[in-house]
ZAMARGU-4260 file (C-alpha; in steps of 0.2 Angstrom, whole numbers, plus 5000, padded with zeros to 4 digits):
<rodrens>
0) 4914/4872/5085 | 4897/4864/5086 | 4890/4858/5070 | 4872/4861/5067 | 4862/4845/5067
5) 4844/4849/5071 | 4835/4848/5055 | 4818/4842/5062 | 4812/4860/5062 | 4811/4873/5048
10) 4827/4883/5045 | 4829/4901/5052 | 4833/4917/5042 | 4849/4925/5046 | 4851/4942/5038
15) 4862/4958/5040 | 4873/4970/5032 | 4892/4971/5029 | 4899/4989/5030 | 4915/4999/5032
20) 4916/5004/5051 | 4925/5020/5047 | 4912/5027/5035 | 4896/5017/5037 | 4897/5013/5018
25) 4889/4996/5013 | 4902/4985/5005 | 4896/4977/4988 | 4903/4960/4984 | 4910/4956/5002
30) 4912/4937/5004 | 4904/4928/5018 | 4908/4909/5021 | 4902/4897/5034 | 4917/4889/5041
35) 4919/4870/5039 | 4904/4870/5027 | 4902/4872/5008 | 4891/4887/5009 | 4893/4905/5006
40) 4886/4921/4998 | 4891/4938/4993 | 4883/4955/4998 | 4871/4964/4987 | 4873/4982/4981
45) 4867/4988/4998 | 4879/4977/5007 | 4865/4965/5012 | 4867/4946/5014 | 4855/4932/5019
50) 4856/4913/5024 | 4843/4900/5028 | 4851/4890/5042 | 4845/4877/5055 | 4847/4879/5073
55) 4865/4877/5079 | 4882/4886/5081 | 4891/4894/5066 | 4906/4904/5062 | 4904/4918/5049
60) 4921/4921/5039 | 4919/4938/5031 | 4932/4946/5019 | 4933/4960/5007 | 4948/4965/4996
65) 4957/4979/5005 | 4949/4976/5022 | 4954/4966/5037 | 4946/4949/5038 | 4934/4945/5051
70) 4927/4930/5060 | 4911/4930/5071 | 4904/4915/5080 | 4885/4914/5082 | 4873/4903/5091
75) 4857/4902/5080 | 4841/4899/5089 | 4829/4908/5078 | 4827/4922/5065 | 4840/4935/5067
80) 4849/4950/5060 | 4868/4953/5062 | 4877/4968/5054 | 4896/4965/5052 | 4908/4979/5051
85) 4925/4978/5043 | 4940/4989/5045 | 4951/4995/5030 | 4968/4986/5030 | 4976/5003/5025
90) 4971/5020/5030 | 4964/5027/5013 | 4949/5031/5003 | 4941/5015/4997 | 4948/5004/4984
95) 4943/5003/4966 | 4936/4986/4961 | 4933/4981/4943 | 4922/4967/4947 | 4910/4954/4939
100) 4916/4937/4939 | 4932/4929/4946 | 4938/4912/4951 | 4936/4912/4970 | 4922/4901/4977
105) 4906/4910/4982 | 4913/4927/4975 | 4902/4929/4959 | 4892/4917/4949 | 4892/4927/4932
110) 4904/4925/4918 | 4913/4939/4910 | 4926/4949/4920 | 4941/4949/4932 | 4945/4959/4948
115) 4957/4974/4951 | 4960/4985/4966 | 4965/5003/4966 | 4981/4998/4976 | 4986/4986/4963
120) 4983/4998/4949 | 4994/5011/4958 | 5008/4998/4957 | 5007/4998/4938 | 5018/5008/4928
125) 5010/5023/4920 | 5012/5039/4910 | 5017/5055/4919 | 5011/5048/4936 | 4993/5046/4930
130) 4984/5032/4939 | 4972/5026/4925 | 4957/5014/4928 | 4952/5013/4910 | 4970/5010/4904
135) 4972/4996/4917 | 4956/4987/4909 | 4965/4985/4893 | 4978/4973/4902 | 4963/4961/4905
140) 4958/4948/4892 | 4945/4953/4879 | 4949/4971/4880 | 4960/4981/4868 | 4963/4999/4862
145) 4966/5004/4844 | 4983/5013/4848 | 4994/5021/4860 | 4986/5035/4871 | 4969/5034/4862
150) 4952/5037/4870 | 4940/5023/4872 | 4942/5004/4872 | 4936/4989/4862 | 4928/4974/4870
155) 4927/4957/4862 | 4927/4963/4844 | 4915/4978/4847 | 4917/4996/4842 | 4921/5009/4855
160) 4904/5017/4855 | 4897/5000/4860 | 4903/5002/4878 | 4891/5010/4890 | 4901/5020/4903
165) 4892/5025/4918 | 4897/5036/4933 | 4884/5033/4947 | 4872/5029/4933 | 4875/5044/4922
170) 4882/5041/4905 | 4899/5047/4901 | 4900/5050/4882 | 4919/5054/4881 | 4929/5044/4894
175) 4946/5052/4892 | 4956/5068/4893 | 4970/5073/4881 | 4964/5062/4867 | 4966/5047/4877
180) 4982/5050/4887 | 4972/5051/4903 | 4956/5044/4909 | 4941/5056/4912 | 4939/5050/4930
185) 4949/5056/4945 | 4954/5040/4954 | 4955/5049/4971 | 4936/5049/4972 | 4932/5032/4964
190) 4925/5018/4975 | 4922/5004/4963 | 4920/5000/4945 | 4910/4985/4938 | 4914/4979/4920
195) 4902/4968/4912 | 4908/4959/4896 | 4900/4942/4897 | 4883/4941/4906 | 4876/4958/4907
200) 4861/4960/4919 | 4845/4966/4911 | 4845/4982/4921 | 4858/4988/4909 | 4854/4993/4891
205) 4858/5004/4876 | 4875/4998/4871 | 4879/4982/4861 | 4896/4976/4869 | 4899/4980/4887
210) 4895/4990/4903 | 4908/4999/4914 | 4898/5005/4929 | 4909/5017/4940 | 4904/5021/4958
215) 4909/5036/4967 | 4917/5036/4984 | 4907/5044/4998 | 4913/5055/5012 | 4917/5048/5028
220) 4903/5050/5041 | 4914/5050/5056 | 4930/5060/5051 | 4938/5070/5037 | 4951/5062/5026
225) 4958/5063/5009 | 4971/5059/4996 | 4983/5070/4986 | 4992/5065/4970 | 5006/5075/4962
230) 5011/5070/4945 | 5021/5076/4930 | 5005/5079/4919 | 4992/5084/4932 | 4989/5084/4951
235) 4973/5078/4960 | 4965/5079/4977 | 4950/5070/4985 | 4944/5076/5002 | 4928/5069/5011
240) 4921/5070/5028 | 4905/5073/5039 | 4894/5088/5037 | 4883/5081/5051 | 4891/5067/5061
245) 4884/5050/5055 | 4870/5059/5045 | 4877/5069/5031 | 4894/5067/5022 | 4902/5076/5007
250) 4916/5072/4996 | 4925/5084/4984 | 4937/5079/4970 | 4947/5090/4958 | 4961/5088/4946
255) 4971/5100/4935 | 4984/5097/4921 | 5000/5106/4917 | 5005/5098/4901 | 5011/5112/4890
260) 5029/5110/4896 | 5029/5093/4887 | 5027/5100/4870 | 5042/5111/4872 | 5053/5095/4870
265) 5045/5090/4853 | 5056/5092/4838 | 5042/5096/4827 | 5039/5115/4827 | 5020/5114/4826
270) 5019/5102/4841 | 5032/5113/4850 | 5020/5128/4849 | 5004/5118/4854 | 4995/5118/4870
275) 4984/5106/4880 | 4974/5108/4896 | 4961/5099/4906 | 4952/5099/4923 | 4939/5089/4931
280) 4928/5091/4947 | 4918/5079/4957 | 4906/5080/4972 | 4896/5067/4981 | 4883/5072/4994
285) 4876/5057/5005 | 4862/5059/5017 | 4858/5044/5029 | 4840/5048/5032 | 4838/5033/5043
290) 4846/5016/5045 | 4837/5009/5030 | 4835/5024/5019 | 4848/5035/5011 | 4849/5049/4998
295) 4864/5052/4987 | 4869/5066/4974 | 4884/5064/4963 | 4891/5078/4951 | 4905/5078/4938
300) 4911/5091/4926 | 4927/5092/4915 | 4934/5103/4902 | 4948/5100/4889 | 4957/5112/4877
305) 4969/5107/4863 | 4976/5121/4852 | 4988/5116/4838 | 5001/5128/4832 | 4989/5135/4819
310) 4974/5146/4824 | 4962/5131/4826 | 4958/5124/4843 | 4947/5110/4850 | 4938/5111/4866
315) 4925/5099/4874 | 4916/5097/4890 | 4909/5082/4899 | 4895/5083/4912 | 4886/5070/4923
320) 4874/5072/4937 | 4864/5059/4947 | 4852/5058/4962 | 4847/5041/4970 | 4836/5037/4984
325) 4837/5019/4992 | 4826/5011/5004 | 4830/4994/5012 | 4814/4986/5019 | 4823/4970/5023
330) 4839/4962/5018 | 4831/4955/5002 | 4819/4969/4998 | 4827/4985/4992 | 4819/5000/4982
335) 4829/5012/4972 | 4823/5028/4963 | 4835/5038/4953 | 4837/5052/4940 | 4852/5057/4929
340) 4858/5070/4917 | 4873/5069/4905 | 4879/5082/4893 | 4894/5082/4881 | 4898/5096/4870
345) 4913/5099/4858 | 4919/5115/4849 | 4931/5117/4835 | 4936/5135/4833 | 4946/5144/4819
350) 4952/5161/4823 | 4958/5165/4806 | 4954/5183/4802 | 4945/5179/4785 | 4939/5162/4787
355) 4936/5160/4806 | 4921/5150/4812 | 4915/5139/4827 | 4909/5121/4824 | 4898/5115/4838
360) 4892/5097/4841 | 4885/5088/4856 | 4873/5077/4865 | 4862/5077/4880 | 4853/5063/4890
365) 4841/5063/4904 | 4835/5048/4913 | 4823/5043/4927 | 4817/5027/4934 | 4816/5015/4948
370) 4818/4997/4953 | 4813/4985/4966 | 4823/4969/4973 | 4813/4956/4982 | 4811/4937/4984
375) 4798/4929/4974 | 4797/4910/4978 | 4814/4903/4976 | 4820/4918/4965 | 4828/4934/4971
380) 4820/4946/4958 | 4825/4963/4953 | 4812/4972/4942 | 4810/4990/4936 | 4809/5003/4922
385) 4816/5019/4916 | 4813/5032/4903 | 4827/5041/4894 | 4827/5057/4883 | 4840/5061/4871
390) 4844/5077/4862 | 4858/5077/4849 | 4866/5092/4841 | 4874/5085/4824 | 4882/5102/4820
395) 4881/5120/4819 | 4893/5132/4810 | 4894/5150/4817 | 4905/5162/4807 | 4917/5174/4816
400) 4914/5192/4813 | 4920/5197/4796 | 4923/5179/4790 | 4918/5173/4773 | 4912/5157/4780
405) 4893/5155/4778 | 4883/5149/4793 | 4875/5132/4792 | 4867/5119/4804 | 4859/5102/4805
410) 4843/5102/4815 | 4844/5094/4832 | 4837/5076/4835 | 4826/5071/4849 | 4821/5053/4855
415) 4813/5044/4869 | 4817/5027/4875 | 4806/5018/4888 | 4813/5001/4895 | 4807/4989/4908
420) 4816/4974/4914 | 4816/4959/4926 | 4831/4949/4933 | 4830/4933/4943 | 4843/4923/4952
425) 4841/4906/4959 | 4853/4893/4967 | 4850/4874/4965 | 4863/4863/4973 | 4878/4866/4963
430) 4869/4876/4950 | 4865/4894/4950 | 4855/4903/4936 | 4854/4921/4932 | 4841/4926/4919
435) 4833/4942/4914 | 4823/4950/4901 | 4823/4968/4895 | 4810/4977/4883 | 4815/4993/4875
440) 4804/5005/4865 | 4813/5019/4855 | 4804/5033/4847 | 4812/5047/4837 | 4802/5063/4840
445) 4798/5076/4827 | 4797/5088/4819 | 4809/5081/4806 | 4811/5082/4787 | 4814/5066/4779
450) 4821/5065/4762 | 4814/5052/4750 | 4826/5044/4738 | 4824/5035/4721 | 4825/5016/4726
455) 4835/5013/4710 | 4850/5021/4716 | 4861/5022/4732 | 4856/5036/4743 | 4863/5052/4736
460) 4857/5070/4737 | 4855/5071/4718 | 4842/5056/4720 | 4830/5065/4732 | 4813/5064/4724
465) 4803/5071/4738 | 4803/5076/4756 | 4791/5072/4770 | 4788/5082/4786 | 4784/5072/4802
470) 4778/5083/4816 | 4777/5071/4830 | 4783/5053/4830 | 4795/5050/4816 | 4800/5032/4818
475) 4798/5018/4831 | 4809/5003/4835 | 4806/4991/4849 | 4812/4973/4854 | 4815/4961/4868
480) 4833/4958/4875 | 4834/4941/4884 | 4849/4937/4895 | 4854/4921/4904 | 4869/4916/4914
485) 4873/4898/4921 | 4886/4893/4934 | 4890/4875/4938 | 4901/4873/4953 | 4910/4857/4951
490) 4918/4858/4968 | 4926/4872/4979 | 4939/4877/4967 | 4931/4873/4949 | 4916/4880/4940
495) 4909/4880/4922 | 4900/4896/4917 | 4890/4900/4901 | 4879/4915/4896 | 4869/4923/4882
500) 4865/4941/4879 | 4855/4950/4866 | 4856/4969/4866 | 4850/4984/4856 | 4859/5001/4853
505) 4849/5016/4847 | 4863/5029/4847 | 4878/5028/4836 | 4895/5037/4836 | 4899/5044/4818
510) 4917/5045/4816 | 4931/5044/4803 | 4944/5039/4816 | 4948/5023/4824 | 4947/5030/4842
515) 4936/5042/4850 | 4939/5060/4845 | 4931/5076/4853 | 4922/5081/4837 | 4914/5064/4834
520) 4895/5065/4831 | 4882/5056/4840 | 4868/5050/4829 | 4851/5044/4834 | 4842/5030/4825
525) 4830/5037/4812 | 4821/5031/4796 | 4837/5026/4787 | 4849/5022/4802 | 4842/5006/4811
530) 4847/5001/4829 | 4863/4990/4830 | 4860/4974/4839 | 4872/4960/4846 | 4869/4942/4851
535) 4884/4935/4862 | 4887/4917/4868 | 4900/4913/4880 | 4907/4897/4888 | 4921/4897/4902
540) 4930/4886/4914 | 4937/4893/4930 | 4948/4885/4943 | 4958/4889/4958 | 4975/4879/4958
545) 4984/4882/4974 | 4989/4900/4974 | 4983/4903/4956 | 4967/4908/4948 | 4965/4901/4930
550) 4951/4905/4918 | 4948/4900/4900 | 4933/4908/4891 | 4927/4907/4873 | 4914/4919/4865
555) 4905/4922/4849 | 4896/4938/4844 | 4884/4941/4830 | 4881/4960/4825 | 4867/4968/4814
560) 4866/4985/4807 | 4884/4990/4810 | 4888/5008/4804 | 4899/5009/4788 | 4905/5023/4778
565) 4905/5026/4759 | 4922/5030/4751 | 4926/5049/4754 | 4911/5051/4766 | 4908/5069/4771
570) 4902/5068/4789 | 4902/5085/4797 | 4887/5097/4796 | 4878/5086/4783 | 4860/5088/4783
575) 4858/5071/4774 | 4871/5061/4782 | 4862/5045/4778 | 4869/5047/4760 | 4886/5044/4767
580) 4882/5029/4778 | 4875/5011/4776 | 4874/4997/4788 | 4878/4979/4788 | 4882/4963/4798
585) 4897/4957/4807 | 4904/4944/4819 | 4917/4942/4832 | 4924/4927/4841 | 4939/4923/4852
590) 4947/4913/4866 | 4953/4922/4882 | 4966/4915/4894 | 4969/4922/4911 | 4981/4916/4925
595) 4983/4926/4941 | 4992/4925/4957 | 4985/4937/4970 | 4995/4933/4986 | 5013/4933/4991
600) 5028/4945/4988 | 5028/4940/4970 | 5011/4942/4961 | 5003/4947/4945 | 4994/4940/4930
605) 4996/4934/4913 | 4982/4938/4900 | 4981/4932/4882 | 4967/4934/4869 | 4965/4927/4852
610) 4950/4936/4843 | 4944/4941/4827 | 4932/4955/4822 | 4925/4954/4805 | 4912/4963/4794
615) 4905/4961/4776 | 4894/4972/4765 | 4885/4965/4750 | 4873/4977/4741 | 4865/4979/4723
620) 4874/4996/4724 | 4893/4997/4721 | 4895/5012/4733 | 4888/5000/4747 | 4898/4985/4743
625) 4915/4983/4751 | 4929/4972/4745 | 4917/4964/4732 | 4906/4958/4746 | 4920/4947/4754
630) 4923/4947/4773 | 4936/4960/4779 | 4943/4964/4796 | 4937/4979/4806 | 4949/4993/4810
635) 4951/4986/4827 | 4953/4968/4823 | 4969/4963/4833 | 4970/4944/4833 | 4983/4942/4846
640) 4983/4952/4862 | 4995/4948/4877 | 4999/4956/4893 | 5010/4951/4908 | 5010/4960/4924
645) 5022/4956/4938 | 5023/4964/4955 | 5037/4960/4967 | 5037/4968/4985 | 5056/4970/4989
650) 5052/4975/5007 | 5038/4983/5018 | 5041/5000/5010 | 5047/4996/4992 | 5040/4986/4977
655) 5044/4985/4959 | 5032/4982/4944 | 5033/4978/4926 | 5020/4977/4912 | 5024/4969/4895
660) 5011/4971/4881 | 5010/4964/4864 | 4996/4967/4851 | 4994/4962/4833 | 4995/4977/4821
665) 4977/4984/4817 | 4971/4985/4799 | 4973/5000/4788 | 4970/5004/4770 | 4986/5006/4760
670) 4987/5012/4742 | 4993/4998/4730 | 5000/5011/4718 | 4997/5029/4710 | 4988/5036/4695
675) 4990/5052/4686 | 4973/5061/4683 | 4973/5079/4675 | 4991/5082/4680 | 4987/5076/4698
680) 4994/5061/4707 | 4982/5051/4716 | 4984/5035/4726 | 4976/5019/4720 | 4966/5009/4733
685) 4959/4992/4728 | 4952/4986/4745 | 4948/4992/4762 | 4958/4987/4777 | 4970/4978/4765
690) 4986/4979/4776 | 4991/4981/4794 | 5002/4992/4804 | 5017/4984/4812 | 5014/4974/4828
695) 5014/4983/4844 | 5024/4979/4860 | 5030/4989/4875 | 5039/4986/4892 | 5035/4997/4907
700) 5044/4998/4923 | 5039/5006/4940 | 5048/5007/4957 | 5037/5012/4972 | 5044/5018/4989
705) 5034/5023/5004 | 5044/5035/5015 | 5038/5033/5033 | 5038/5049/5043 | 5030/5057/5058
710) 5028/5072/5047 | 5012/5071/5037 | 5018/5079/5021 | 5032/5066/5020 | 5022/5051/5024
715) 5017/5046/5007 | 5021/5035/4992 | 5034/5040/4978 | 5033/5031/4962 | 5046/5031/4948
720) 5039/5025/4932 | 5047/5022/4915 | 5035/5020/4901 | 5041/5011/4885 | 5057/5006/4894
725) 5067/5000/4878 | 5060/5015/4867 | 5050/5005/4855 | 5044/5016/4841 | 5027/5009/4839
730) 5016/5015/4825 | 5000/5024/4828 | 4996/5027/4810 | 5003/5027/4793 | 5003/5041/4780
735) 5011/5043/4763 | 5023/5054/4753 | 5025/5053/4734 | 5040/5047/4726 | 5045/5052/4708
740) 5052/5035/4703 | 5040/5023/4712 | 5024/5020/4722 | 5020/5032/4737 | 5031/5029/4752
745) 5023/5024/4768 | 5028/5033/4784 | 5023/5030/4801 | 5017/5041/4815 | 5022/5037/4833
750) 5015/5045/4849 | 5028/5040/4861 | 5043/5033/4852 | 5056/5034/4866 | 5057/5029/4885
755) 5046/5041/4895 | 5051/5043/4914 | 5040/5050/4927 | 5039/5053/4945 | 5023/5055/4956
760) 5019/5057/4974 | 5003/5051/4983 | 4998/5056/5001 | 4984/5049/5011 | 4978/5060/5025
</rodrens>
């Protein structure tokens, strides 16, 4: 190969796109290396890349996970454009990539995350054959869950409501089905998922800990194909193809559960007579207006129902819609305009003849905006803005006909947020710097009635001295949110990365549980509830040692205005909920280790996190002082979190996988004794989060077999999984029963206390 050596003239611009040859879909994050030179890049959101090169001969080495590698030799004599098409290495819908940073040279220069593909996720043992993207995230460092089969996740010491979960830009307020057993997103229709927990680009805002940005697959522009999965808890399908060849494509996804048979095996009579169902539907419509302009609509809707043996049922719906227009003027200049709508609603219904009622809560969000990416001098700049409208329904009680329950409601809340941002990236020799600034302006919109409290006392309804009615703007909060990420490339295989983020959060999840529950209440910042804020510092070392990727990262977070609850707080349909809440500071810090082997018959990873999540509350009022003002662990503080994933390919058609997970027991508040008051026995509690539940550990096993056959319906993958192989009776929570001759006795509740085998079948067509 000829090595370029003519540097007497200015360099030329080489640009182009990397795309899937079967669908025309641009490939975000594809790696392009110049063979025999220490130079490379990754593709942008639109699949674009660019180089400045001198005249000469080059070989472009293009790779993307799940696709066949491609090399293309070129002779550069001037400015040019070369589009590069890659073929999938398997005949399937696209992969899921949880991306951000990893340890490969030229792959990503921002700290904070690792990479997973959907094919690797499918090899992991699961519950009931359910491939779960969010549950897989908890196997990575810095990410944990408060308990078995719980909705939501915690990132680097943050609360679960501090994670912004997006589906094609639209917010998902509840990311799970069946109280956390199953992820809300059908994996058959997902293209990629980007998790940001270190450096968070300034185009994202509104949450204090992390961003999970899930992207929908598009329908194939050339032919119809799909994927079918049959499991023990549900079945799903994704089908996509052209409506107009090479112009318009559509993708449909659907999933339906059949979980009621599972309750029949429960020994508890109440659970035995319970029922639970869920379904979700997805659609993506893509219109390639021209080579450089396209339009996309994505829709999602899900419903859940859970009815205990009593007359009470819980139901909830999740809805997300987005439209997006993209125009690619050049490889570096890209314009996007978008609009989204999200809605979450929950209902608790009691069918009792005399005390029946419905309790409805919910939240809706509309967002619109645009952004522009373009080169400005040495910087690749992305700038834009958006406007968001929130409507929160804190609660309304509707009595059933003939019920003795009285109707009640809390007025809806309305807010508007206007945000503008700018992101810059620059590469200087071995350094690359990503920097951004976001400015957000929040306004709670009236009408609203504000209670005025006597300042000598902690807020209680009996201390209301006046009320004030605001018809228009009730309260205003605003602030700058700077972000910066630095990468120093020591050599081809080693780098040091650091980052700093500041973020504001204007919406709060009000809950008396340690995990997301369907009837949790979303609360907008107001006169008494200020926005949460976080500052995070990270420093990491990343290296590639032979076949292994290794990373070590430390982080420190400072929180302000975290929500806390007074003892015995009444949260539902409370017109003065600020009387039950107060806010305070907190901090989190930790060390993350990650060792990964991606290639070979034997592959997998080891993940370990040591972290602490701590709060404190000091006030002149006793009801707002916790543990006498001393620091105390949060309910999701789990100092040690370890995961080991091992995959071994026995042959071309069989593989075996194991997962071992270990977590420190999370804090709980246990009574230290009992007291007798007016012939009633009460537990005596001296401190909040004064004990911990037992440590959690679990081993899972799965065996995957591909049955090659000329018959389409038989040419699929069978997966046998055993969840909780050795039947560990892990505690989800503890409760108490009184003992006549001693203190109350602690009992534990386990969700899955025995081995749970399951069989699933996956077919791609």
